[in-house]
C-alpha positions as CSV (number, residue, x, y, z in Angstrom):
1,M,0.1,-0.2,-0.1
2,E,1.3,3.5,-0.9
3,L,0.2,6.5,0.7
4,R,0.9,9.9,-1.0
5,C,0.0,13.3,0.4
6,T,0.6,17.0,-0.9
7,Y,1.7,19.9,1.5
8,A,2.0,23.3,1.2
9,R,5.0,25.0,0.8
10,L,7.0,25.0,4.0
11,S,8.5,28.1,5.0
12,F,11.6,26.9,7.0
13,L,12.9,24.9,4.1
14,S,15.1,26.6,1.6
15,A,14.3,26.9,-2.1
16,S,16.4,24.1,-3.1
17,Y,14.2,21.7,-0.7
18,E,11.0,22.4,-1.5
19,S,8.8,20.7,-3.8
20,K,10.9,17.4,-3.3
21,L,9.4,14.0,-3.4
22,L,10.6,12.0,-0.2
23,S,10.1,8.4,0.1
24,R,10.2,6.6,3.5
25,D,9.5,2.9,4.1
26,L,7.4,2.6,7.1
27,S,6.9,-1.2,8.3
28,G,6.0,-2.1,5.0
29,L,3.9,1.0,4.3
30,R,5.4,3.4,1.5
31,V,4.8,6.9,2.2
32,S,5.7,9.3,-0.1
33,Y,5.5,13.3,0.7
34,F,5.4,15.7,-2.2
35,H,6.2,19.3,-1.1
36,G,4.6,21.3,-3.9
37,P,4.4,24.9,-4.6
38,D,0.5,24.7,-4.5
39,C,-2.2,23.7,-1.3
40,S,-4.1,21.2,-2.8
41,T,-5.1,18.1,-0.6
42,T,-3.8,15.1,-3.4
43,E,-1.8,15.7,-5.9
44,R,-1.3,12.2,-7.3
45,R,-3.9,9.4,-7.0
46,M,-3.3,6.5,-4.5
47,A,-1.5,3.9,-6.1
48,N,-4.1,1.3,-5.5
49,D,-6.5,3.5,-7.7
50,R,-4.0,3.1,-10.6
51,T,-3.6,-0.1,-13.0
52,P,-0.4,-1.0,-14.7
53,H,-0.5,-0.6,-18.3
54,E,-1.0,-4.0,-19.8
55,R,2.2,-3.1,-22.4
56,A,4.3,-1.7,-19.6
57,L,7.9,-2.3,-19.9
58,P,8.9,-6.1,-19.2
59,N,10.0,-6.8,-15.6
60,H,9.6,-3.0,-14.6
61,Q,9.9,-3.9,-11.0
62,N,13.3,-4.9,-11.4
63,A,14.0,-1.6,-13.5
64,V,18.0,-0.5,-12.9
65,I,18.4,3.1,-13.4
66,P,22.2,3.9,-13.2
67,R,23.1,7.0,-11.1
68,E,25.5,8.3,-13.7
69,K,22.8,8.3,-16.4
70,L,21.2,11.1,-15.1
71,E,23.8,12.9,-12.6
72,R,26.7,13.1,-15.2
73,Y,24.3,12.7,-18.6
74,S,20.8,13.8,-18.6
75,L,21.1,16.6,-15.6
76,D,24.7,17.2,-16.2
77,S,24.7,20.8,-17.8
78,A,28.3,20.5,-18.5
79,H,28.1,17.1,-20.6
80,V,29.8,17.2,-23.6
81,S,29.8,13.7,-25.7
82,S,33.4,12.8,-26.1
83,A,32.8,10.2,-29.1
84,F,31.3,13.2,-31.1
85,G,32.6,16.3,-30.1
86,K,29.0,17.9,-29.7
87,S,26.5,18.5,-26.5
88,S,24.5,15.5,-25.7
89,G,24.0,15.2,-22.4
90,K,24.0,19.1,-21.6
91,D,20.9,20.0,-23.8
92,K,19.2,17.2,-21.9
93,A,19.9,19.0,-18.8
94,R,19.0,22.5,-19.8
95,V,15.2,21.3,-20.6
96,F,15.1,19.3,-17.3
97,K,15.7,22.3,-15.5
98,A,13.5,24.7,-17.8
99,V,10.7,22.7,-18.1
100,L,10.5,20.7,-14.8
101,G,13.0,22.2,-12.5
102,F,15.2,19.5,-12.0
103,V,18.9,19.9,-12.1
104,K,21.9,17.6,-11.3
105,E,21.2,17.2,-7.5
106,D,18.4,16.0,-7.9
107,W,18.9,12.8,-9.7
108,E,17.5,10.4,-7.2
109,L,14.4,12.2,-7.2
110,L,14.1,11.8,-10.7
111,K,15.1,8.4,-10.8
112,N,12.4,7.6,-8.0
113,C,9.6,9.6,-10.4
114,I,10.5,7.5,-13.3
115,L,10.3,4.3,-11.5
116,E,7.2,5.2,-9.9
117,E,5.2,6.0,-13.2
118,L,7.3,3.1,-15.3
119,P,4.4,0.5,-14.4
120,Y,1.4,3.0,-15.8
121,S,3.1,3.9,-19.2
122,E,3.2,2.1,-22.6
123,A,6.7,0.5,-23.6
124,T,7.5,0.4,-27.3
125,V,9.9,-1.9,-28.5
126,E,12.2,-0.3,-30.7
127,D,15.0,-2.6,-31.6
128,E,16.5,-6.0,-31.0
129,D,20.5,-6.7,-31.9
130,E,23.2,-9.1,-30.4
131,H,22.9,-6.4,-27.7
132,G,19.8,-6.7,-26.3
133,K,16.0,-5.4,-26.6
134,R,15.6,-1.8,-26.8
135,Y,12.4,-0.2,-25.5
136,T,11.3,3.2,-25.2
137,V,8.6,4.6,-22.5
138,T,7.0,8.0,-21.9
139,V,6.3,8.7,-18.6
140,S,4.4,11.8,-17.2
141,I,6.8,13.5,-14.4
142,T,5.7,16.4,-11.9
143,G,9.1,18.2,-11.2
144,P,10.6,20.2,-8.3
145,S,8.9,23.3,-10.2
146,G,5.2,21.7,-9.9
147,N,5.2,21.5,-13.5
148,T,4.2,18.3,-15.1
149,A,5.9,17.1,-18.9
150,A,6.4,14.0,-20.4
151,V,9.6,12.7,-20.3
152,L,10.9,10.0,-22.6
153,T,13.1,7.1,-21.4
154,A,15.1,4.6,-23.4
155,W,15.6,1.1,-21.9
156,I,17.9,-2.2,-22.8
157,I,17.0,-5.6,-21.6
158,K,20.3,-7.3,-22.1
159,R,20.9,-10.4,-23.9
160,G,21.5,-13.0,-20.9
161,T,19.3,-11.0,-18.2
162,D,15.5,-10.2,-17.5
163,F,15.7,-6.6,-16.5
164,P,15.7,-3.5,-17.8
165,T,18.6,-0.8,-17.5
166,L,17.7,3.0,-18.5
167,I,20.0,4.0,-21.1
168,S,18.7,7.4,-21.8
169,A,15.9,10.1,-20.4
170,R,15.2,13.3,-22.0
171,C,12.2,15.7,-21.1
172,R,10.1,16.8,-24.0
173,R,9.7,20.5,-24.4
174,R,6.4,21.9,-23.9
175,G,4.1,21.7,-26.7
176,R,5.7,18.5,-28.2
């Protein structure tokens, strides 16, 4: 069972800690507190009210999101692709910050948001080769800014494994 509550902005929290999703596991009851900019009573539906998508990412319960994929790539405003000598991570970071308010230090919050929404979104098979089967999943994420946007995630289930690993994540710009 999961309980989610939205609390009004707490004046004693600094701006960098406002709008953070905090999770605590209390004797099997997972409780998430979302400190949002508004004063609504419940921002998200209870997990029990949601049905997983019939075409969700296979074995999404065991999905792995490596820290470096978010912290040193998707949310890294200084990342430049060494292989191609051009921007790849820094543009993603700029959009994540502008649209949802995520910065590099929020990597774990973004990870938790993606994993939380993963079961409720359709996975699309993109490719299968000698490395494994690749999927894309678009999830709806509410960021630290209070805005909600689509985040496109790319996954691979490598040959010889049965769990998906995040390859990339990017926030879609507003209106796209």
